[in-house]
C-alpha positions as CSV (number, residue, x, y, z in Angstrom):
1,X,1.3,-12.9,1.0
2,X,1.6,-9.4,2.1
3,X,1.0,-6.7,-0.7
4,X,4.3,-4.5,-1.9
5,X,4.2,-0.9,-3.2
6,X,6.3,-0.6,-6.5
7,X,8.2,2.5,-7.3
8,X,5.0,3.7,-9.8
9,X,4.1,4.8,-6.2
10,X,3.7,9.2,-6.6
11,X,2.6,9.2,-2.8
12,X,-0.4,10.5,-3.0
13,X,-1.5,8.6,0.1
14,X,-4.5,7.0,-1.0
15,X,-4.0,3.9,0.2
16,X,-3.2,4.6,3.6
17,X,-6.3,6.4,4.4
18,X,-7.8,3.2,3.1
19,X,-6.3,0.0,5.1
20,X,-8.2,-1.3,7.6
21,X,-5.4,-2.3,9.5
22,X,-3.3,0.9,9.2
23,X,-0.6,-1.5,7.5
24,X,0.5,1.7,5.0
25,X,2.6,4.6,6.2
26,X,4.6,7.2,4.4
27,X,8.3,5.7,3.4
28,X,11.8,8.0,2.4
29,X,10.5,8.0,-1.0
30,X,7.0,6.4,-1.4
31,X,4.7,4.4,0.8
32,X,5.4,1.4,2.4
33,X,3.4,-1.7,3.7
34,X,4.4,-3.8,6.9
35,X,4.2,-7.1,6.0
36,X,3.7,-8.3,9.8
37,X,0.3,-6.0,9.7
38,X,-1.0,-6.1,6.2
39,X,-4.1,-8.8,6.1
40,X,-4.1,-9.4,2.7
41,X,-7.6,-7.7,2.2
42,X,-6.3,-5.7,-1.1
43,X,-7.9,-2.7,-0.4
44,X,-5.2,-0.6,-1.0
45,X,-4.5,-2.0,-4.6
46,X,-8.2,-1.2,-5.8
47,X,-7.8,2.3,-4.9
48,X,-4.3,3.1,-6.3
49,X,-4.6,5.4,-8.8
50,X,-1.6,4.0,-10.6
51,X,-1.3,0.5,-10.1
52,X,1.7,0.8,-7.8
53,X,0.1,-2.1,-5.4
54,X,0.3,-5.7,-6.2
55,X,0.4,-9.1,-3.9
56,X,3.9,-9.9,-3.2
């Protein structure tokens, strides 16, 4: 199951820079994870400073 970003996202972009497959991009109000590209590695969750990313 792909990771998801909650409303706790502050749009810092740290997760996007760390994603090895480029599945994270800036959305309208916060960053978003493309579920079809996500490989469930969890790297994004590990670097998120607000804990906004979890396995969906």
